[in-house]
DRENPA-3360 file (N, C-alpha, C; in nm, 2 decimals, always signed):
BEGIN
1 = XXXXXXXX = -1.57/+0.11/+1.42/-1.60/+0.21/+1.31/-1.48/+0.30/+1.29 ~ -1.40/+0.32/+1.41/-1.28/+0.40/+1.39/-1.18/+0.33/+1.31 ~ -1.17/+0.20/+1.32/-1.07/+0.12/+1.24/-1.11/+0.12/+1.09 ~ -1.23/+0.12/+1.07/-1.28/+0.13/+0.92/-1.24/+0.25/+0.86 ~ -1.25/+0.36/+0.93/-1.21/+0.49/+0.88/-1.06/+0.49/+0.85 ~ -0.98/+0.42/+0.93/-0.84/+0.42/+0.89/-0.80/+0.32/+0.78 ~ -0.87/+0.21/+0.78/-0.85/+0.10/+0.69/-0.89/+0.13/+0.55 ~ -1.00/+0.21/+0.54/-1.05/+0.24/+0.39/-0.95/+0.31/+0.31;
9 = XXXXXXXX = -0.89/+0.42/+0.36/-0.79/+0.50/+0.29/-0.67/+0.42/+0.26 ~ -0.63/+0.33/+0.35/-0.51/+0.25/+0.33/-0.54/+0.15/+0.22 ~ -0.66/+0.10/+0.21/-0.70/+0.00/+0.10/-0.70/+0.08/-0.03 ~ -0.75/+0.20/-0.04/-0.75/+0.29/-0.16/-0.61/+0.31/-0.20 ~ -0.52/+0.35/-0.11/-0.38/+0.39/-0.13/-0.31/+0.27/-0.20 ~ -0.33/+0.15/-0.13/-0.27/+0.03/-0.18/-0.30/+0.00/-0.32 ~ -0.45/+0.02/-0.35/-0.49/-0.01/-0.48/-0.42/+0.08/-0.59 ~ -0.41/+0.21/-0.54/-0.34/+0.31/-0.64/-0.19/+0.27/-0.66;
17 = XXXXXXXX = -0.13/+0.22/-0.55/+0.01/+0.19/-0.56/+0.03/+0.06/-0.65 ~ -0.05/-0.03/-0.64/-0.06/-0.15/-0.72/-0.08/-0.12/-0.86 ~ -0.17/-0.03/-0.88/-0.21/+0.02/-1.03/-0.09/+0.08/-1.09 ~ -0.03/+0.17/-1.02/+0.09/+0.24/-1.07/+0.21/+0.14/-1.11 ~ +0.23/+0.05/-1.01/+0.34/-0.05/-1.03/+0.31/-0.13/-1.16 ~ +0.18/-0.18/-1.17/+0.14/-0.26/-1.29/+0.15/-0.17/-1.42 ~ +0.13/-0.04/-1.41/+0.14/+0.05/-1.53/+0.29/+0.06/-1.56 ~ +0.37/+0.08/-1.47/+0.51/+0.09/-1.50/+0.56/-0.05/-1.55;
25 = XXXXXXXX = +0.51/-0.15/-1.50/+0.56/-0.29/-1.54/+0.52/-0.31/-1.69 ~ +0.40/-0.27/-1.73/+0.35/-0.28/-1.86/+0.43/-0.19/-1.96 ~ +0.46/-0.07/-1.91/+0.55/+0.02/-1.99/+0.68/-0.04/-2.02 ~ +0.75/-0.09/-1.91/+0.88/-0.15/-1.93/+0.88/-0.28/-2.02 ~ +0.77/-0.36/-1.99/+0.75/-0.48/-2.07/+0.74/-0.44/-2.21 ~ +0.67/-0.33/-2.24/+0.66/-0.28/-2.38/+0.78/-0.24/-2.44 ~ +0.87/-0.17/-2.36/+1.00/-0.13/-2.41/+1.09/-0.25/-2.44 ~ +1.09/-0.34/-2.35/+1.17/-0.46/-2.37/+1.13/-0.54/-2.49;
33 = XXXXXX = +1.00/-0.55/-2.51/+0.94/-0.62/-2.63/+0.99/-0.55/-2.76 ~ +0.98/-0.41/-2.77/+1.03/-0.34/-2.88/+1.19/-0.36/-2.90 ~ +1.26/-0.36/-2.79/+1.40/-0.38/-2.81/+1.43/-0.53/-2.86 ~ +1.36/-0.62/-2.81/+1.38/-0.76/-2.85/+1.35/-0.78/-3.00 ~ +1.23/-0.71/-3.04/+1.18/-0.73/-3.18/+1.29/-0.65/-3.27 ~ +1.33/-0.54/-3.24/+1.42/-0.47/-3.32/+1.56/-0.54/-3.31;
% end
């Protein structure tokens, strides 16, 4: 049960990190698309 207490915050943290990376990736992809279209 002690390992669960450590593992859960790590899981949440990794989800947040992945979410931010995908958000940044989408924003960059959007910029590149605008540059390519223009």
